[in-house]
N, C-alpha and C positions, 0 to 999 in steps of 0.2 A: 504494499499500500504506499503510495507516494505521500510525502510530507510537504510537498510544494517546494518552491524555490527559496534557498537560504538567502538571508538578508544580512550580510556581515558588516555593512557600513552604518548600522544604527548607532547614533552618537551615544545614547544612554540605553543600556539594556534594561528593559522592564523586568521586575522581579515577580516570579510566580511561585506560590506555595501549592504543592499538590499533596493532598491527603487521600491516599488510596491504598488499600490493603491487598488488592489483587496484583500479583507481580506482573502478569501479562499485560494488563491495562496500563500499569505504571510504566512499563518498559516502552510501550507504544507511545504514550503521551510524552514521555521523557524525550524519546528520539525526535519527535515532531517539534516539540517546543525548543529544544536545543538547536535544531536545524534552522529554526526561524530566528535565532539570535537571542532568545530569552535566557535569563538566569533562572535556574530552577532549584528550589529546596523541596525535599520530599519527606513525607512521614507516612507511616502505615497504621497509625492509630489516631483517634481524635485528640487525645491528651497531648501526644507529641506534636500533632499539627497545630494545636492552639499555641504551644510553646514556640514552635517554628514561626508562626505568624507574628507573635509578639517580638521575636528577636530580629527577624529579617525585614520587617516593615514592607510587605509585599505590595505590588500594584493590583494583583488579582489573587484570590484564593480559589482553588478547584477542589471540591470535597465530594468523596463518595457518600452516597445516601446510606448505605449499610456498612458500618465499621465494626470491628470486633469488640471494642470497648464502649462505644456509645453510638447513638443514632446521629447520623450526619446533620439532621435538623437541629439537634442540640448543639452541635458545633457551630452552626449558623447563629443560633440564639446567643451563644457565648461570645462570638465575635461581635455581634451587634451591641453588646453591652459597652464596648469601648472603641469600635471602629466602624466606619462606613465603607471600608474597602469592598469592591465588587466581589461577590461570591457566585461561582457557577457550580451547581450541584450536578453530579453524574449519578445515574441510577438506571437499573433495569426495570424499575416500576414505571409504567406509562399511564396509570390511571389519573384521571383529571384531579381527583381528590388529593393524591400525593403531590402533584405539582402545586395545587393551591396551598397546601400545608407548607411546602418549602418556601414559596413566594411570601406567604403571610409571615413566616418566621424571619424574613429579611434577605432571602436569597435574591439575586438579580436575574438569574437565568437557571434553567433546568434542562439538561441534555440527557436523553434516554439512550441506553445501549441496545443494539449496536449503533454507533454513530459514524458518519463520514468525517474523515479528518479535515477536509476542506471546510465543512460546515463548522466543526469544532473550533478550528483556528479563526474562522470569521467571528464566532461568538467571543472568543478571547479578545480579538481586536475591538469589538464593541465594548466589552468590559474595560479595556484599557482606556478607551476614550472617556468612559464615565469616571475612571479613576483619575485621569488628568484633570477633569472638571472639579473633582472633590477636593483635591489638594492634600497636603500631608497632615497627619494626626499624631498626637502623642498618646502613648498608653500609660504614661506616668504623670500624675497630677501632684504638684508640690506646693504647699502653702505654709510657710512658717515651719513648725515642727510636724505638720500633718503631711503624710505621703500616702497616696492611693494608687496602688498598682492595679489598674483596671484590667490588664490582660490576665493577671493571675488571681484577681479577687482578693487582694491582701491589702491591709490598712496598717499603717505604722504611725506612731508618735515618737519622733526622734528615732531611736533604735529599737523601740519596744513595739512588738506586734499587738494590735488590738483585735480581739476576736469578736465579730459581729454575727448576729443572727441573719438568715437570708433576707428577711424584710428590712432589717437595719442597713444591710449592705446595699440593697436595691435603692433605698431612700437616699443614702449618701451618694451612690454612683449617679443617680438622677440629678442631684444637686451639682455634682462635679461636672456633668455634661453641660450644665447651664450656669457655671460659676460666674458670679457677679450679677446675674439676672434674677429678678424676682419671679418665683413660681407660685401660682395661686394654690390654694388648698385643693381645688378641683383638679388642677393639672397634676399635682403630686399624687393625689389619691388614684387618679386614672392610670398614671404611669406605673405606680408601685403596686397597687392592689387590683386595678382593673376598672373598666368603665362603669361597672355596676356599683362601685363604692364611692362615687363622687360626692355623696352627701355625708359620709361617715367621718366628719372632721375629728371626732374624738380619737379615732384610730391614729390619725396623724399626730395629734398632740402627745398621745401616750408614747408613740415610737420616737418622736423627736426628743422627748425628755430622756428616754433610754439612751439614745445616740449621744446626746449632749453629755450625759454622765460618763460615757466611755471615752470621749475624745476632747472634751473641754477641761481646762484646768479649773475653771469655775463655771458650773452649769448655769448659775443664775446671772453670770455676766459673760455670755459666750463671745469668743473671739472669731470662731469660724461659722457657726450655724446661727444666722441672724434672723430675727422675727421682723416681718413687715406687718405691723399691727392691722388686723382686719382684712388682710389680703392673703398672706402666705409666708413663705420663707425664701431665703437666698443664702448661698454659700459665698462668703467673702472671696474676693479675687486677688487681694493684695494685703 
C-alpha cells in the first residue's frame, strides 16, 4: 500500500502522538507518517499515551478506540481536561452511536478500519490545520506556590502534593482553564456537575470551602480562589 510522496522540505516537522496497541496498524501508520515527514511518538496503552502527549506537546493525537488498559474515549476525555489538540480516533466500530460518543467526548475525527491511507493522511492534514489555528497550550499552571499539572491531574503547594477528590479537582481545573475570569455559579455547576445541576448552588459553596481549606493558607482570606459576590468565583491570575 502506497504512503504517497514524501515531503522532506517541510520547515517544521509536525509532531503526532500515536496511541495504538495493534502492532500491525502501528507499523502501517508509522511508515506512512514518517514518509510524509512527520515526527512520531508512539504508545501502546492509554496511560503511556497520555504521558507522551503531555511530554511531546503534539500537533495531533491519533488514538485507538479499544486499548488494553482503558477505553480510547476516556483518553479523549482526559486530554480535553487540559488541551484542545486535535484528536483522531481509530476504530473498527462503525456504528453511528460509537462515532457520536467519540465526537461528544471531544474527538475531532473518527476513522473506521479498514481505512485507505490517502484518506487517513488527508484527515491528518485537516487536523493539522485546526492545530495551527488553536495555537500552543501549557499543561502546567503555576501561580505563587500553587502548581496544577493538568496533564497528570496533580496539584502541589510548593513541593507538597495536595490530594483532591475528583469533584474538587474538576472544580479547580475548570477555574484554571479560565484563570483571571469570573465564572458564574451556573457555569461552574454545569461544567463540574453537569447541566442538570445548574440550580444547586449549595453544592458549589460546600466544595469551594473544601478546596480552599486544602490549598489556601487562610481559607477565610483566600489568595487564589476568589469570590465575586452574588456572581460566582474566579481563580487569580497573578
